[in-house]
Structure formats: C-alpha cells, structure tokens
MMTF fields as JSON, N, C-alpha, C and O atoms, coordinates in Angstrom:
{
  "mmtfVersion": "1.0.0",
  "mmtfProducer": "UNKNOWN",
  "numBonds": 471,
  "numAtoms": 472,
  "numGroups": 118,
  "numChains": 1,
  "numModels": 1,
  "chainsPerModel": [1],
  "groupsPerChain": [118],
  "chainIdList": ["A"],
  "bondAtomList": [4, 2, 8, 6, 12, 10, 16, 14, 20, 18, 24, 22, 28, 26, 32, 30, 36, 34, 40, 38, 44, 42, 48, 46, 52, 50, 56, 54, 60, 58, 64, 62, 68, 66, 72, 70, 76, 74, 80, 78, 84, 82, 88, 86, 92, 90, 96, 94, 100, 98, 104, 102, 108, 106, 112, 110, 116, 114, 120, 118, 124, 122, 128, 126, 132, 130, 136, 134, 140, 138, 144, 142, 148, 146, 152, 150, 156, 154, 160, 158, 164, 162, 168, 166, 172, 170, 176, 174, 180, 178, 184, 182, 188, 186, 192, 190, 196, 194, 200, 198, 204, 202, 208, 206, 212, 210, 216, 214, 220, 218, 224, 222, 228, 226, 232, 230, 236, 234, 240, 238, 244, 242, 248, 246, 252, 250, 256, 254, 260, 258, 264, 262, 268, 266, 272, 270, 276, 274, 280, 278, 284, 282, 288, 286, 292, 290, 296, 294, 300, 298, 304, 302, 308, 306, 312, 310, 316, 314, 320, 318, 324, 322, 328, 326, 332, 330, 336, 334, 340, 338, 344, 342, 348, 346, 352, 350, 356, 354, 360, 358, 364, 362, 368, 366, 372, 370, 376, 374, 380, 378, 384, 382, 388, 386, 392, 390, 396, 394, 400, 398, 404, 402, 408, 406, 412, 410, 416, 414, 420, 418, 424, 422, 428, 426, 432, 430, 436, 434, 440, 438, 444, 442, 448, 446, 452, 450, 456, 454, 460, 458, 464, 462, 468, 466],
  "bondOrderList": [1, 1, 1, 1, 1, 1, 1, 1, 1, 1, 1, 1, 1, 1, 1, 1, 1, 1, 1, 1, 1, 1, 1, 1, 1, 1, 1, 1, 1, 1, 1, 1, 1, 1, 1, 1, 1, 1, 1, 1, 1, 1, 1, 1, 1, 1, 1, 1, 1, 1, 1, 1, 1, 1, 1, 1, 1, 1, 1, 1, 1, 1, 1, 1, 1, 1, 1, 1, 1, 1, 1, 1, 1, 1, 1, 1, 1, 1, 1, 1, 1, 1, 1, 1, 1, 1, 1, 1, 1, 1, 1, 1, 1, 1, 1, 1, 1, 1, 1, 1, 1, 1, 1, 1, 1, 1, 1, 1, 1, 1, 1, 1, 1, 1, 1, 1, 1],
  "groupList": [{"groupName": "MET", "atomNameList": ["N", "CA", "C", "O"], "elementList": ["N", "C", "C", "O"], "formalChargeList": [0, 0, 0, 0], "bondAtomList": [1, 0, 2, 1, 3, 2], "bondOrderList": [1, 1, 2], "singleLetterCode": "M", "chemCompType": "L-PEPTIDE LINKING"}, {"groupName": "VAL", "atomNameList": ["N", "CA", "C", "O"], "elementList": ["N", "C", "C", "O"], "formalChargeList": [0, 0, 0, 0], "bondAtomList": [1, 0, 2, 1, 3, 2], "bondOrderList": [1, 1, 2], "singleLetterCode": "V", "chemCompType": "L-PEPTIDE LINKING"}, {"groupName": "SER", "atomNameList": ["N", "CA", "C", "O"], "elementList": ["N", "C", "C", "O"], "formalChargeList": [0, 0, 0, 0], "bondAtomList": [1, 0, 2, 1, 3, 2], "bondOrderList": [1, 1, 2], "singleLetterCode": "S", "chemCompType": "L-PEPTIDE LINKING"}, {"groupName": "LEU", "atomNameList": ["N", "CA", "C", "O"], "elementList": ["N", "C", "C", "O"], "formalChargeList": [0, 0, 0, 0], "bondAtomList": [1, 0, 2, 1, 3, 2], "bondOrderList": [1, 1, 2], "singleLetterCode": "L", "chemCompType": "L-PEPTIDE LINKING"}, {"groupName": "ILE", "atomNameList": ["N", "CA", "C", "O"], "elementList": ["N", "C", "C", "O"], "formalChargeList": [0, 0, 0, 0], "bondAtomList": [1, 0, 2, 1, 3, 2], "bondOrderList": [1, 1, 2], "singleLetterCode": "I", "chemCompType": "L-PEPTIDE LINKING"}, {"groupName": "PRO", "atomNameList": ["N", "CA", "C", "O"], "elementList": ["N", "C", "C", "O"], "formalChargeList": [0, 0, 0, 0], "bondAtomList": [1, 0, 2, 1, 3, 2], "bondOrderList": [1, 1, 2], "singleLetterCode": "P", "chemCompType": "L-PEPTIDE LINKING"}, {"groupName": "TYR", "atomNameList": ["N", "CA", "C", "O"], "elementList": ["N", "C", "C", "O"], "formalChargeList": [0, 0, 0, 0], "bondAtomList": [1, 0, 2, 1, 3, 2], "bondOrderList": [1, 1, 2], "singleLetterCode": "Y", "chemCompType": "L-PEPTIDE LINKING"}, {"groupName": "LYS", "atomNameList": ["N", "CA", "C", "O"], "elementList": ["N", "C", "C", "O"], "formalChargeList": [0, 0, 0, 0], "bondAtomList": [1, 0, 2, 1, 3, 2], "bondOrderList": [1, 1, 2], "singleLetterCode": "K", "chemCompType": "L-PEPTIDE LINKING"}, {"groupName": "ALA", "atomNameList": ["N", "CA", "C", "O"], "elementList": ["N", "C", "C", "O"], "formalChargeList": [0, 0, 0, 0], "bondAtomList": [1, 0, 2, 1, 3, 2], "bondOrderList": [1, 1, 2], "singleLetterCode": "A", "chemCompType": "L-PEPTIDE LINKING"}, {"groupName": "GLY", "atomNameList": ["N", "CA", "C", "O"], "elementList": ["N", "C", "C", "O"], "formalChargeList": [0, 0, 0, 0], "bondAtomList": [1, 0, 2, 1, 3, 2], "bondOrderList": [1, 1, 2], "singleLetterCode": "G", "chemCompType": "PEPTIDE LINKING"}, {"groupName": "ARG", "atomNameList": ["N", "CA", "C", "O"], "elementList": ["N", "C", "C", "O"], "formalChargeList": [0, 0, 0, 0], "bondAtomList": [1, 0, 2, 1, 3, 2], "bondOrderList": [1, 1, 2], "singleLetterCode": "R", "chemCompType": "L-PEPTIDE LINKING"}, {"groupName": "PHE", "atomNameList": ["N", "CA", "C", "O"], "elementList": ["N", "C", "C", "O"], "formalChargeList": [0, 0, 0, 0], "bondAtomList": [1, 0, 2, 1, 3, 2], "bondOrderList": [1, 1, 2], "singleLetterCode": "F", "chemCompType": "L-PEPTIDE LINKING"}, {"groupName": "THR", "atomNameList": ["N", "CA", "C", "O"], "elementList": ["N", "C", "C", "O"], "formalChargeList": [0, 0, 0, 0], "bondAtomList": [1, 0, 2, 1, 3, 2], "bondOrderList": [1, 1, 2], "singleLetterCode": "T", "chemCompType": "L-PEPTIDE LINKING"}, {"groupName": "ASN", "atomNameList": ["N", "CA", "C", "O"], "elementList": ["N", "C", "C", "O"], "formalChargeList": [0, 0, 0, 0], "bondAtomList": [1, 0, 2, 1, 3, 2], "bondOrderList": [1, 1, 2], "singleLetterCode": "N", "chemCompType": "L-PEPTIDE LINKING"}, {"groupName": "ASP", "atomNameList": ["N", "CA", "C", "O"], "elementList": ["N", "C", "C", "O"], "formalChargeList": [0, 0, 0, 0], "bondAtomList": [1, 0, 2, 1, 3, 2], "bondOrderList": [1, 1, 2], "singleLetterCode": "D", "chemCompType": "L-PEPTIDE LINKING"}, {"groupName": "CYS", "atomNameList": ["N", "CA", "C", "O"], "elementList": ["N", "C", "C", "O"], "formalChargeList": [0, 0, 0, 0], "bondAtomList": [1, 0, 2, 1, 3, 2], "bondOrderList": [1, 1, 2], "singleLetterCode": "C", "chemCompType": "L-PEPTIDE LINKING"}, {"groupName": "TRP", "atomNameList": ["N", "CA", "C", "O"], "elementList": ["N", "C", "C", "O"], "formalChargeList": [0, 0, 0, 0], "bondAtomList": [1, 0, 2, 1, 3, 2], "bondOrderList": [1, 1, 2], "singleLetterCode": "W", "chemCompType": "L-PEPTIDE LINKING"}, {"groupName": "GLN", "atomNameList": ["N", "CA", "C", "O"], "elementList": ["N", "C", "C", "O"], "formalChargeList": [0, 0, 0, 0], "bondAtomList": [1, 0, 2, 1, 3, 2], "bondOrderList": [1, 1, 2], "singleLetterCode": "Q", "chemCompType": "L-PEPTIDE LINKING"}, {"groupName": "GLU", "atomNameList": ["N", "CA", "C", "O"], "elementList": ["N", "C", "C", "O"], "formalChargeList": [0, 0, 0, 0], "bondAtomList": [1, 0, 2, 1, 3, 2], "bondOrderList": [1, 1, 2], "singleLetterCode": "E", "chemCompType": "L-PEPTIDE LINKING"}],
  "groupTypeList": [0, 1, 2, 3, 2, 4, 2, 4, 2, 4, 5, 4, 6, 4, 6, 4, 6, 4, 6, 4, 6, 4, 6, 4, 6, 4, 6, 4, 2, 4, 6, 4, 6, 4, 2, 3, 2, 3, 2, 3, 6, 2, 7, 8, 5, 2, 3, 5, 2, 5, 9, 10, 11, 8, 10, 11, 12, 1, 13, 10, 14, 7, 15, 10, 8, 4, 14, 16, 17, 10, 4, 10, 3, 17, 18, 14, 11, 8, 18, 3, 8, 8, 9, 13, 2, 9, 9, 8, 8, 17, 10, 10, 0, 5, 10, 12, 1, 14, 15, 14, 3, 7, 10, 2, 3, 1, 9, 2, 15, 1, 5, 9, 14, 1, 1, 12, 16, 7],
  "groupIdList": [1, 2, 3, 4, 5, 6, 7, 8, 9, 10, 11, 12, 13, 14, 15, 16, 17, 18, 19, 20, 21, 22, 23, 24, 25, 26, 27, 28, 29, 30, 31, 32, 33, 34, 35, 36, 37, 38, 39, 40, 41, 42, 43, 44, 45, 46, 47, 48, 49, 50, 51, 52, 53, 54, 55, 56, 57, 58, 59, 60, 61, 62, 63, 64, 65, 66, 67, 68, 69, 70, 71, 72, 73, 74, 75, 76, 77, 78, 79, 80, 81, 82, 83, 84, 85, 86, 87, 88, 89, 90, 91, 92, 93, 94, 95, 96, 97, 98, 99, 100, 101, 102, 103, 104, 105, 106, 107, 108, 109, 110, 111, 112, 113, 114, 115, 116, 117, 118],
  "secStructList": [7, 7, 7, 7, 7, 7, 7, 7, 7, 7, 7, 2, 2, 2, 2, 2, 2, 2, 2, 2, 2, 2, 2, 2, 2, 2, 2, 2, 2, 2, 2, 2, 2, 2, 2, 2, 2, 6, 6, 7, 7, 7, 7, 7, 6, 6, 1, 7, 7, 6, 6, 7, 7, 7, 7, 7, 7, 7, 7, 6, 6, 6, 7, 7, 7, 7, 7, 3, 3, 3, 3, 3, 3, 3, 7, 7, 2, 2, 2, 2, 2, 2, 2, 7, 7, 1, 2, 2, 2, 2, 2, 1, 7, 7, 7, 3, 3, 3, 3, 3, 3, 3, 4, 4, 4, 6, 6, 1, 7, 7, 6, 6, 7, 7, 7, 7, 7, 7],
  "xCoordList": [0.835, 0.0, 0.885, 1.815, 0.582, 1.382, 0.577, -0.598, 1.192, 0.507, 1.364, 2.584, 0.7, 1.375, 0.884, -0.312, 1.776, 1.364, 2.065, 3.277, 1.262, 1.794, 1.493, 0.353, 2.492, 2.278, 2.645, 3.724, 1.724, 1.936, 1.913, 0.97, 2.927, 2.958, 2.509, 3.133, 1.423, 0.878, 1.261, 1.014, 1.857, 2.25, 1.027, -0.08, 1.241, 0.154, -0.501, -1.691, 0.252, -0.343, -1.414, -2.319, -1.332, -2.384, -3.692, -4.753, -3.614, -4.8, -5.38, -6.597, -4.509, -4.968, -5.664, -6.713, -5.106, -5.743, -7.12, -8.073, -7.224, -8.513, -9.519, -10.671, -9.105, -9.987, -10.47, -11.655, -9.567, -9.945, -10.886, -11.852, -10.626, -11.478, -12.898, -13.871, -13.012, -14.343, -15.044, -16.244, -14.317, -14.903, -15.437, -16.551, -14.672, -15.094, -16.286, -17.215, -16.272, -17.386, -18.681, -19.725, -18.616, -19.81, -20.274, -21.473, -19.347, -19.692, -20.39, -21.413, -19.852, -20.448, -21.803, -22.734, -21.929, -23.213, -24.291, -25.412, -23.966, -24.938, -25.276, -26.44, -24.289, -24.524, -25.45, -26.365, -25.222, -26.07, -27.485, -28.453, -27.618, -28.943, -29.733, -30.912, -29.083, -29.769, -30.097, -31.182, -29.192, -29.432, -30.611, -31.431, -30.704, -31.807, -33.123, -34.176, -33.071, -34.309, -34.874, -36.092, -34.036, -34.511, -34.759, -35.183, -34.51, -34.682, -33.886, -34.402, -32.629, -31.769, -31.364, -31.033, -31.391, -30.998, -32.199, -32.971, -32.34, -33.427, -32.898, -31.904, -33.582, -33.179, -33.58, -34.661, -32.724, -33.041, -34.224, -34.254, -35.196, -36.395, -36.172, -36.943, -35.147, -34.954, -34.161, -34.08, -33.58, -32.777, -33.637, -34.639, -33.26, -34.012, -33.809, -32.845, -34.713, -34.611, -33.338, -32.853, -32.792, -31.534, -31.657, -32.681, -30.611, -30.587, -31.189, -31.144, -31.743, -32.313, -31.617, -31.147, -31.562, -30.938, -32.013, -33.151, -31.63, -32.571, -32.803, -31.874, -33.998, -34.337, -34.356, -35.13, -33.495, -33.421, -33.964, -33.792, -34.609, -35.093, -34.438, -34.138, -34.222, -33.58, -34.669, -35.559, -34.587, -35.506, -34.873, -34.044, -35.261, -34.622, -34.92, -34.198, -35.958, -36.25, -35.2, -34.94, -34.6, -33.621, -32.18, -31.246, -31.988, -30.632, -30.053, -30.771, -28.741, -28.058, -26.741, -25.922, -26.541, -25.318, -24.256, -24.529, -23.06, -21.938, -20.83, -20.445, -20.314, -19.2, -17.934, -17.646, -17.172, -15.95, -14.889, -15.189, -13.642, -12.499, -11.443, -11.198, -10.82, -9.739, -8.418, -8.232, -7.498, -6.173, -5.116, -5.386, -3.932, -2.799, -1.654, -1.156, -1.241, -0.103, 1.157, 1.165, 2.229, 3.475, 4.64, 4.631, 5.658, 6.862, 7.52, 7.474, 8.131, 8.824, 10.173, 10.916, 10.475, 11.735, 12.935, 13.948, 12.829, 13.958, 14.258, 15.423, 13.228, 13.449, 13.931, 14.703, 13.485, 13.891, 15.39, 16.083, 15.884, 17.305, 18.154, 19.272, 17.641, 18.429, 18.449, 19.375, 17.436, 17.348, 18.487, 19.038, 18.842, 19.946, 20.959, 20.608, 22.202, 23.231, 23.684, 24.465, 23.206, 23.585, 22.913, 21.918, 23.45, 22.91, 21.599, 20.83, 21.338, 20.126, 18.87, 17.832, 18.948, 17.775, 17.374, 16.193, 18.335, 18.028, 17.354, 16.65, 17.556, 17.028, 15.659, 14.999, 15.204, 13.935, 12.751, 12.853, 11.638, 10.411, 9.819, 9.875, 9.258, 8.63, 7.352, 6.644, 7.066, 5.861, 4.65, 4.75, 3.501, 2.268, 1.169, 1.19, 0.203, -0.97, -2.184, -2.188, -3.217, -4.463, -5.395, -5.541, -6.019, -6.928, -8.229, -8.221, -9.333, -10.628, -11.031, -11.123, -11.271, -11.71, -13.221, -13.742, -13.923, -15.376, -15.785, -15.088, -16.929, -17.626, -16.741, -16.375, -16.388, -15.705, -14.232, -13.624, -13.642, -12.234, -12.019, -10.887, -13.092, -12.978, -12.476, -13.002, -11.472, -10.914, -9.932, -9.464, -9.609, -8.677, -7.232, -6.38, -6.936, -5.586, -5.678, -6.658, -4.659, -4.574, -3.253, -2.366, -3.092, -1.821, -0.638, -0.68, 0.412, 1.616, 1.723, 2.791, 0.635, 0.7, 1.594, 1.652, 2.297, 3.147, 2.357, 1.852, 2.256, 1.508, 2.516, 3.405, 2.384, 3.268, 2.478, 1.319, 3.113, 2.481, 2.913, 4.092, 1.984, 2.321, 2.131, 2.362],
  "yCoordList": [-1.171, 0.0, 1.241, 1.354, 2.173, 3.38, 4.552, 4.718, 5.334, 6.522, 7.75, 7.747, 8.758, 10.02, 11.071, 11.179, 11.803, 12.912, 14.175, 14.21, 15.188, 16.476, 17.482, 17.619, 18.155, 19.179, 20.535, 20.731, 21.445, 22.808, 23.715, 23.69, 24.491, 25.423, 26.793, 27.397, 27.259, 28.573, 29.536, 29.266, 30.649, 31.623, 32.157, 32.185, 32.57, 33.028, 34.305, 34.523, 35.15, 36.399, 36.135, 36.952, 35.013, 34.665, 34.415, 34.873, 33.683, 33.446, 34.755, 34.929, 35.651, 36.95, 37.74, 38.335, 37.76, 38.466, 37.876, 38.618, 36.568, 35.927, 36.29, 36.594, 36.263, 36.61, 38.054, 38.329, 38.966, 40.38, 40.569, 41.326, 39.904, 40.011, 39.537, 40.196, 38.388, 37.86, 38.798, 39.04, 39.325, 40.249, 41.503, 41.934, 42.091, 43.299, 42.997, 43.8, 41.859, 41.482, 41.347, 41.843, 40.68, 40.515, 41.858, 42.135, 42.694, 44.002, 44.869, 45.488, 44.921, 45.741, 45.177, 45.941, 43.864, 43.262, 43.606, 43.945, 43.521, 43.863, 45.346, 45.715, 46.201, 47.644, 47.99, 48.799, 47.393, 47.663, 47.152, 47.832, 45.966, 45.408, 46.305, 46.576, 46.757, 47.625, 48.972, 49.507, 49.521, 50.826, 50.766, 51.684, 49.691, 49.57, 49.258, 49.74, 48.462, 48.113, 49.294, 49.393, 50.185, 51.361, 52.55, 53.606, 52.404, 53.464, 54.714, 55.83, 54.508, 55.648, 56.416, 57.599, 55.747, 56.382, 56.434, 55.48, 57.551, 57.677, 58.398, 59.121, 58.181, 58.798, 60.273, 60.625, 61.119, 62.543, 62.728, 62.102, 63.564, 63.674, 64.357, 64.125, 65.192, 65.931, 65.147, 65.576, 64.014, 63.244, 62.234, 61.769, 61.879, 60.848, 59.492, 59.293, 58.578, 57.261, 56.566, 56.857, 55.649, 55.002, 54.228, 53.602, 54.281, 53.551, 54.299, 53.812, 55.459, 56.242, 57.592, 58.122, 58.126, 59.421, 60.498, 60.267, 61.667, 62.781, 63.189, 63.2, 63.511, 63.913, 65.435, 66.102, 65.957, 67.396, 67.731, 66.967, 68.859, 69.33, 70.661, 71.432, 70.923, 72.161, 73.167, 72.889, 74.327, 75.409, 76.213, 77.091, 75.913, 76.509, 77.999, 78.697, 78.496, 79.932, 80.755, 81.902, 80.177, 80.916, 80.534, 81.072, 79.617, 79.194, 80.141, 80.707, 80.299, 81.142, 80.46, 80.176, 80.203, 79.555, 80.612, 81.635, 80.357, 81.276, 80.495, 79.426, 81.013, 80.396, 80.645, 81.785, 79.579, 79.748, 78.762, 77.772, 79.062, 78.256, 78.344, 79.422, 77.23, 77.222, 77.095, 76.187, 78.018, 77.98, 77.921, 78.253, 77.501, 77.456, 78.248, 77.914, 79.299, 80.11, 79.537, 79.176, 79.461, 78.874, 79.742, 80.32, 79.828, 80.584, 79.984, 78.774, 80.844, 80.397, 79.784, 80.355, 78.623, 77.956, 78.791, 78.835, 79.456, 80.244, 81.424, 81.695, 82.127, 83.263, 82.792, 83.486, 81.632, 81.088, 80.79, 81.102, 80.185, 79.847, 81.085, 81.173, 82.054, 83.245, 84.246, 85.052, 84.208, 85.178, 85.068, 86.087, 83.894, 83.663, 82.765, 81.724, 83.168, 82.362, 81.21, 80.364, 81.166, 80.081, 78.783, 78.791, 77.667, 76.365, 76.05, 75.21, 76.715, 76.401, 76.839, 76.186, 77.93, 78.44, 77.503, 77.401, 76.83, 75.94, 74.658, 74.011, 74.283, 73.013, 73.139, 72.118, 74.322, 74.421, 74.348, 74.671, 73.917, 73.802, 75.193, 76.04, 75.431, 76.736, 76.868, 75.887, 78.079, 78.337, 78.39, 78.799, 77.971, 77.98, 78.687, 78.734, 79.24, 79.895, 79.425, 79.505, 78.934, 78.544, 79.744, 80.461, 79.964, 81.097, 80.603, 79.685, 81.208, 80.939, 82.139, 83.257, 81.905, 82.964, 82.836, 81.73, 83.975, 83.954, 84.907, 85.869, 84.606, 85.394, 85.731, 84.826, 86.983, 87.387, 86.977, 86.997, 86.607, 86.214, 84.764, 84.358, 83.986, 82.587, 82.522, 83.204, 81.714, 81.554, 82.631, 82.652, 83.532, 84.606, 84.126, 84.825, 82.967, 82.417, 80.923, 80.274, 80.393, 78.969, 78.45, 79.252, 77.147, 76.614, 77.053, 76.966, 77.524, 77.971, 79.471, 79.978, 80.217, 81.674, 82.194, 81.615, 83.31, 83.961, 85.126, 85.972, 85.163, 86.205, 87.087, 86.58, 88.391, 89.316, 90.081, 90.437, 90.326, 91.075, 92.518, 92.807, 93.42, 94.849, 95.462, 96.659],
  "zCoordList": [0.0, 0.0, 0.0, 0.798, -0.909, -1.062, -0.51, -0.839, 0.301, 0.818, 0.515, 0.679, 0.084, -0.225, 0.756, 1.028, 1.253, 2.116, 1.633, 1.419, 1.476, 1.031, 2.13, 2.571, 2.546, 3.571, 2.987, 2.429, 3.134, 2.646, 3.861, 4.653, 3.996, 5.124, 4.63, 3.758, 5.205, 4.847, 5.959, 7.135, 5.592, 6.622, 7.368, 6.831, 8.581, 9.448, 8.914, 9.143, 8.21, 7.723, 6.673, 6.506, 5.962, 4.996, 5.74, 5.313, 6.858, 7.666, 8.213, 8.274, 8.6, 9.121, 8.018, 8.266, 6.805, 5.693, 5.375, 5.136, 5.372, 5.093, 6.176, 5.868, 7.436, 8.544, 8.425, 8.609, 8.121, 7.983, 6.803, 6.904, 5.697, 4.513, 4.824, 4.458, 5.505, 5.849, 6.823, 6.69, 7.793, 8.765, 8.074, 8.369, 7.168, 6.46, 5.557, 5.477, 4.88, 4.008, 4.801, 4.377, 5.946, 6.777, 7.33, 7.343, 7.785, 8.331, 7.286, 7.582, 6.075, 5.013, 4.605, 4.353, 4.536, 4.169, 5.185, 4.807, 6.474, 7.515, 7.459, 7.615, 7.24, 7.169, 6.003, 6.159, 4.851, 3.686, 3.938, 3.599, 4.528, 4.792, 5.754, 5.528, 6.815, 7.78, 7.152, 7.38, 6.377, 5.747, 4.791, 4.759, 4.009, 3.06, 3.761, 3.345, 4.815, 5.501, 6.285, 6.435, 6.785, 7.517, 6.599, 7.067, 5.323, 4.32, 4.677, 4.629, 5.035, 5.352, 4.099, 4.174, 2.951, 1.707, 0.778, 0.678, 0.112, -0.862, -2.091, -2.036, -3.185, -4.443, -4.442, -3.971, -4.962, -5.059, -6.008, -7.067, -5.66, -6.493, -7.831, -8.762, -7.963, -9.206, -10.254, -11.405, -9.879, -10.812, -11.546, -11.002, -12.791, -13.496, -12.822, -12.082, -13.083, -12.465, -12.946, -14.039, -12.141, -12.512, -13.821, -14.093, -14.615, -15.866, -17.039, -18.168, -16.797, -17.887, -17.96, -16.954, -19.147, -19.339, -19.338, -19.747, -18.871, -18.9, -20.348, -21.156, -20.655, -22.021, -22.097, -21.411, -22.941, -23.138, -24.513, -25.462, -24.614, -25.898, -26.195, -25.284, -27.449, -27.878, -28.219, -29.023, -27.606, -27.919, -29.057, -28.818, -30.266, -31.447, -31.595, -32.307, -30.943, -31.015, -30.273, -30.636, -29.24, -28.44, -28.78, -28.185, -29.724, -30.105, -31.141, -31.965, -31.078, -32.043, -32.408, -31.534, -33.675, -34.144, -34.417, -35.047, -33.944, -34.156, -34.831, -34.357, -35.929, -36.625, -35.807, -35.441, -35.517, -34.742, -35.226, -35.893, -34.871, -35.29, -34.201, -33.659, -33.879, -32.892, -33.633, -34.443, -33.346, -33.964, -32.864, -31.709, -33.232, -32.308, -32.914, -33.989, -32.218, -32.649, -32.007, -30.831, -32.811, -32.327, -32.763, -33.85, -31.886, -32.229, -33.457, -33.676, -34.252, -35.456, -35.064, -34.265, -35.632, -35.323, -35.766, -35.068, -36.923, -37.442, -36.522, -36.23, -36.062, -35.16, -33.799, -33.137, -33.385, -32.098, -32.086, -31.118, -33.167, -33.247, -33.498, -32.99, -34.28, -34.608, -33.457, -33.36, -32.579, -31.492, -30.505, -30.088, -30.133, -29.197, -29.88, -30.437, -29.835, -30.483, -29.587, -30.022, -28.348, -27.44, -27.837, -28.562, -27.367, -27.721, -27.015, -27.482, -25.896, -25.136, -25.88, -25.771, -26.63, -27.344, -28.482, -28.812, -29.073, -30.19, -29.716, -30.492, -28.468, -27.993, -27.337, -27.143, -26.992, -26.263, -27.214, -28.397, -26.667, -27.446, -27.671, -26.779, -28.843, -29.085, -28.263, -28.036, -27.823, -27.046, -27.963, -29.12, -27.433, -28.217, -27.443, -26.213, -28.18, -27.609, -28.403, -29.632, -27.71, -28.364, -28.411, -27.421, -29.55, -29.737, -30.361, -31.181, -29.974, -30.577, -31.414, -30.907, -32.697, -33.607, -33.794, -33.934, -33.797, -33.962, -35.068, -35.392, -35.627, -36.642, -37.838, -38.587, -38.043, -39.275, -39.309, -40.379, -38.174, -38.161, -38.593, -38.854, -38.669, -39.069, -40.505, -41.385, -40.736, -42.072, -42.467, -43.605, -41.547, -41.892, -41.946, -42.494, -41.398, -41.499, -41.757, -41.391, -42.384, -42.697, -42.137, -41.846, -41.976, -41.463, -42.317, -43.544, -41.659, -42.347, -42.464, -42.809, -42.185, -42.248, -41.124, -40.039, -41.408, -40.418, -39.843, -40.581, -38.525, -37.833, -37.106, -36.422, -37.247, -36.56, -35.509, -35.722, -34.384, -33.295, -33.368, -33.577, -33.198, -33.246, -31.901, -31.729]
}
C-alpha cells in the first residue's frame, strides 16, 4: 500500500488576511442590509430614475449659431534659433498659444501663415 502525504505550510499572515477580509465582508453586508431596511438612503427627487438618461429638448427659437475656429499660434523655429546664439535656445520647445476665432475672423488664417504682433 502506497501513501502520499503532502504538507503545505501557509504563513500566518495569509490566515490573518482571510480573517480580515471575511470580517469586512460581513460588516459591510450587515450595514447595507440595515441601511436599506430602515430606508436611510433615498433617491433625489430631481434626478431621473436610474438607468435612464434625462431627455433634453432644444428650444430653437432661443438658439443662435456662431461660426468659430480654434487655432494654435506657435513661435517660429527660425526666429527662435536666430534670437539667441547660445545652444540652449536651439534646444527648447517653441511656445504655443491657443486662440478661438469667432464670426468674421474665421478663415482669416490657414496653417503655415506667419503672424506678426504689433
């Protein structure tokens, strides 16, 4: 007759983690059960019911469409390198500024245009 015995040694901290996990699970389950049974939590009356989206309608009489365009102004690489003869100026990233153009300014510039500040 052949008998096999396998012994696995489990460190004590594993048992402690399992005990803490079970304790927290039971504690949270009891807390949720008591909270729901006593109606401590209720849904806010102004919010739509869960799982549904609020339905919005557009009032077209009060809407106004505005033509707009977002552009990004960036320093010129040639001026950046020529401005300072030191090596540090050639290695830094050019600064950028985001601008929103509205109404008549839309389409006034295209990529590659040079803009000068006065």
